[in-house]
C-alpha positions in Angstrom: 0.0 -0.1 -0.3 2.1 3.1 -1.2 -0.8 5.4 -2.3 -2.7 7.5 -0.1 -4.9 10.1 -0.7 -5.5 12.4 2.1 -7.9 15.6 1.4 -7.5 18.8 3.5 -10.2 21.3 4.3 -8.0 24.6 5.7 -9.7 26.6 7.6 -9.5 29.8 8.0 -10.4 33.3 10.1 -10.7 36.8 10.0 -10.4 39.4 13.0 -12.8 42.7 12.6 -11.4 45.9 14.8 -13.9 48.5 15.7 -13.3 52.0 16.5 -14.8 54.1 19.2 -14.7 58.1 19.6 -14.4 59.2 22.8 -14.8 62.2 24.4 -13.5 64.6 27.5 -16.2 63.2 30.0 -15.8 59.0 28.3 -14.9 56.5 31.5 -12.2 54.4 30.8 -12.6 52.9 33.8 -15.5 50.9 32.3 -12.6 48.8 30.3 -11.1 47.8 33.8 -11.2 44.1 34.3 -13.5 42.7 35.4 -14.3 41.0 38.7 -14.0 37.3 39.1 -11.9 36.8 34.8 -10.4 33.6 35.3 -7.4 33.7 33.4 -6.4 30.1 31.7 -2.6 29.0 30.6 -1.8 29.1 26.6 0.0 25.1 24.9 3.1 26.9 24.0 6.2 28.6 25.3 7.6 31.4 23.3 9.7 30.6 20.6 9.2 26.9 20.3 8.4 25.1 16.7 5.0 26.2 14.8 2.3 23.3 15.7 1.5 21.8 12.5 -1.0 20.8 11.0 -1.0 19.3 7.2 3.2 17.3 7.3 4.1 15.2 4.5 7.4 13.9 3.9 10.2 11.5 2.1 12.5 9.2 4.7 15.5 6.9 2.8 17.2 4.8 4.4 20.8 3.6 3.5 21.9 0.1 3.0 22.0 -2.4 6.7 22.0 -5.3 7.2 18.9 -8.1 8.6 21.0 -11.5 10.1 19.3 -14.7 11.4 16.3 -14.1 9.8 14.3 -17.8 10.0 13.7 -20.1 7.2 10.6 -21.5 9.1 8.6 -22.7 12.2 9.7 -26.1 11.9 12.9 -25.2 10.9 15.7 -24.2 13.4 18.4 -22.3 10.4 18.5 -19.0 10.0 19.7 -16.6 7.2 21.2 -13.5 6.9 20.1 -10.9 4.9 21.1 -7.3 3.0 18.6 -4.8 2.4 20.1 -2.1 0.4 17.4 0.4 1.0 14.2 1.7 3.0 12.1 4.0 1.3 9.2 5.9 3.6 7.0 8.4 3.1 5.1 10.1 6.1 1.5 12.2 6.0 -0.4 13.7 9.5 -2.8 15.9 9.5 -4.1 17.6 12.5 -7.4 19.7 12.4 -9.0 21.6 15.4 -12.3 20.9 16.2 -12.3 23.8 19.3 -9.7 26.4 20.1 -10.6 28.7 22.5 -8.6 30.1 25.9 -11.2 27.1 27.6 -9.9 24.1 25.9 -8.1 23.1 22.8 -9.2 20.0 21.0 -8.2 18.9 17.5 -8.9 15.7 15.7 -5.9 13.7 13.2 -5.1 11.5 10.9 -1.4 10.2 10.3 0.2 7.7 7.8 3.6 5.9 7.9 4.3 3.4 4.9 8.2 2.4 4.5 9.5 -0.2 1.5 12.7 -2.7 2.4 14.2 -3.9 -0.9 15.7 -6.5 -0.2 19.0 -8.0 -2.1 18.0 -11.9 -3.4 15.0 -12.7 -1.0 15.2 -16.4 -2.2 12.7 -18.9 -1.2 12.1 -17.6 2.4 9.1 -16.6 2.7 9.3 -13.7 5.2 11.9 -12.5 3.2 9.7 -12.3 0.5 6.6 -10.7 2.3 8.8 -7.5 3.0 9.9 -7.3 -0.4 7.0 -7.2 -1.7 4.5 -5.1 0.6 5.1 -1.9 2.5 5.4 -1.3 6.4 1.7 -0.2 6.7 0.7 2.3 9.7 -2.7 4.8 8.9 -4.6 6.1 11.7 -6.2 8.6 13.9 -6.0 10.6 16.8 -6.9 12.9 19.2 -4.8 15.7 21.4 -7.0 17.9 24.3 -5.3 20.7 25.7 -7.0 21.5 29.0 -6.0 24.6 31.3 -7.3 24.5 34.5 -6.8 27.7 35.6 -3.2 30.2 34.8 -1.1 28.1 36.1 -2.0 24.7 35.5 -3.0 22.6 32.6 -4.0 18.6 31.8 -3.2 17.4 28.6 -4.5 13.7 26.8 -3.8 12.1 23.6 -5.1 9.4 22.3 -4.8 6.9 19.0 -5.6 4.0 16.7 -3.5 2.6 14.4 -4.3 0.2 11.5 -0.2 -1.7 11.0 0.4 -4.5 9.3 2.2 -5.5 5.8 -1.2 -5.6 3.5 -2.4 -6.5 0.8 -5.3 -4.8 0.1 -7.6 -2.5 2.4 -9.5 -5.5 3.2 -6.2 -7.6 5.0 -6.8 -5.1 7.7 -8.2 -6.8 10.7 -8.6 -6.3 14.5 -5.3 -8.3 15.1 -2.9 -5.1 13.2 -4.6 -2.6 15.4 -2.7 -1.0 17.8 -4.3 1.4 20.8 -1.9 4.3 22.3 -2.7 7.0 24.5 -0.5 9.8 27.1 -2.5 11.7 30.2 -0.3 14.5 31.5 -1.0 17.4 34.8 2.1 20.2 33.9 2.4 23.3 35.8 2.7 26.4 33.2 5.4 28.4 35.4 5.9 31.3 32.7 5.4 32.4 28.9 9.0 30.4 28.8 8.6 27.5 30.6 5.9 24.5 31.1 6.2 21.4 32.8 4.5 18.0 32.8 4.5 14.5 34.1 2.2 11.8 33.3 2.0 8.0 31.8 1.9 6.4 28.5 0.8 3.5 26.5 2.9 3.2 24.2 4.2 0.9 21.0 7.3 2.9 20.1 9.5 0.6 20.7 8.2 -1.5 19.1 6.6 -3.7 21.4 3.1 -2.6 24.2 4.6 -0.7 27.5 3.8 1.7 29.8 5.9 3.5 30.5 6.2 7.1 32.7 6.4 10.3 30.6 8.2 14.4 32.1 7.1 17.2 29.8 9.4 19.6 29.9 9.3 23.2 27.1 11.9 25.9 28.3 13.2 28.7 26.7 16.1 30.0 28.3 16.4 33.3 25.9 15.9 34.1 22.5 18.1 32.1 20.8 18.4 28.2 22.8 15.4 26.4 24.0 14.2 22.5 24.6 11.1 20.0 23.3 11.1 17.4 25.7 8.5 14.2 25.6 10.1 11.4 27.3 10.9 9.5 26.9 10.1 9.2 23.5 11.3 11.9 21.9 14.5 15.5 22.9 15.6 18.3 21.8 17.7 20.9 22.5 16.1 23.8 19.8 18.5 26.7 18.4 16.8 30.0 16.6 18.4 31.6 14.0 14.6 33.8 14.0 10.8 32.8 14.9 11.1 31.5 11.7 14.0 29.6 11.5 15.4 27.1 13.6 18.1 23.9 14.0 17.2 21.0 16.3 19.4 18.1 17.8 18.0 15.4 19.7 16.6 12.4 18.9 13.2 10.5 18.6 11.7 6.9 19.3 9.3 5.2 16.6 8.2 2.5 16.1 4.5 -0.2 16.1 3.6 -3.5 15.8 2.8 -5.2 12.6 0.6 -7.8 11.9 0.9 -9.8 8.2 0.2 -13.3 7.0 2.8 -15.2 6.6 1.9 -19.1 5.5 4.1 -22.0 7.4 4.1 -19.8 11.1 2.6 -21.0 13.9 -0.9 -19.3 13.6 -0.8 -18.3 9.9 0.3 -15.1 10.8 3.0 -13.4 12.7 3.1 -9.6 14.5 6.8 -7.9 13.7 7.7 -5.6 16.5 9.8 -2.8 14.5 11.4 -0.1 17.6 13.5 2.3 16.1 16.5 5.0 18.1 16.9 8.0 16.1 19.4 10.5 16.6 19.4 13.8 14.3 19.5 17.2 13.7 16.1 19.0 12.2 16.0 22.0 10.7 12.9 24.1 9.5 12.1 27.0 8.4 9.3 29.1 7.1 9.4 29.7 2.7 6.3 31.4 3.1 3.4 32.3 5.3 2.4 29.3 6.3 4.5 26.7 4.6 7.9 25.7 6.3 10.2 23.3 4.8 11.5 20.8 7.3 14.5 18.3 6.0 16.9 16.2 9.1 19.1 13.8 9.1 20.6 11.5 11.5 20.7 7.4 11.9 18.2 4.5 12.4 19.7 2.8 15.1 18.0 -0.9 15.8 15.5 -0.8 19.3 13.9 -4.1 18.5 12.5 -6.1 15.5 11.3 -8.7 17.0 8.9 -11.6 14.9 6.4 -12.5 17.2 3.8 -15.6 16.7 1.2 -13.9 19.3 -0.6 -10.9 20.2 1.9 -8.2 22.2 3.7 -11.2 22.4 6.8 -10.7 24.7 8.3 -14.6 26.1 11.0 -16.5 24.2 8.8 -19.1 23.4 6.5 -16.5 22.3 9.0 -15.8 19.1 9.3 -17.0 16.0 12.9 -14.9 15.2 14.1 -11.7 16.1 16.9 -9.5 13.9 19.9 -7.5 14.8 19.5 -5.1 12.4 22.4 -3.1 11.2 21.8 0.6 11.9 22.3 2.7 8.7 22.5 7.2 7.7 19.1 8.5 6.7 17.7 11.3 5.8 14.2 13.2 5.5 12.7 16.0 3.8 9.2 17.1 3.2 7.2 20.4 4.3 4.9 22.1 6.7 1.6 23.8 6.6 1.5 25.5 10.0 -0.7 26.7 12.2 -0.8 31.3 13.0 
């Protein structure tokens, strides 16, 4: 599944201003702050990277080895393969449903498709499968930012993804679905510093885990800042200007992918794929709300376990595991950001 069509409606807003005549006897006190008005914190810090509404990017990994691929469920023999390249297409859309000073609610859709090019897959069914089909992850997500007052806030995120090596859309089934979510309670100390803590259910490491989360966005001065959502990602930011910024850090990416495989224990397997990616990213405003994005880094294998069971973790549930090589990669794309 390599072709994806995403239809996007872009909402535009118009701000109207009004003028009021004044006289020497005009009572300006009427425009004082009303008593009992509650102030709410915002969801960003100064100079933070802009919120992406639409993003699309192309990624290419260099060559690497894939050792220890099982020849079959009943055969203890293993084969080593060489991957010439991995090509990926990534796309994401986030649409604001409600956006005011009391709550920000977004709905989104995401797609990640990557194709492994195996050198001489031969008769190995697993190598043939990944060479002729894409690792596909597509799903829906929702994010709520709820300020409680001028200092405290909540972030609630949930997503459902269909992941697998599908021949056609009708191949998607319940075994291909993964559910993730994050809950964070935080404090906005100032317009330059907001911090929070919570818990996440995630497949980013390729396998289902529940982990504590540290959220921390901080701007140190006009040039330097950091944006953390540990352990998922963390970046140090340098702002050449508010429309030109460089970041260095890492992100953990991955999911569990279902695929049919003849000869396996249950007729299908689950590929638990997790990648640790240290990288450098550059974002530059081109015009209006359109930004250019590029990144360069290394894809380090965190996990590439092929299991016979959904959410399998035991050795007895493993079809095989491979210690993939760690290639360099680059990514190039464009983003339409929020004002």
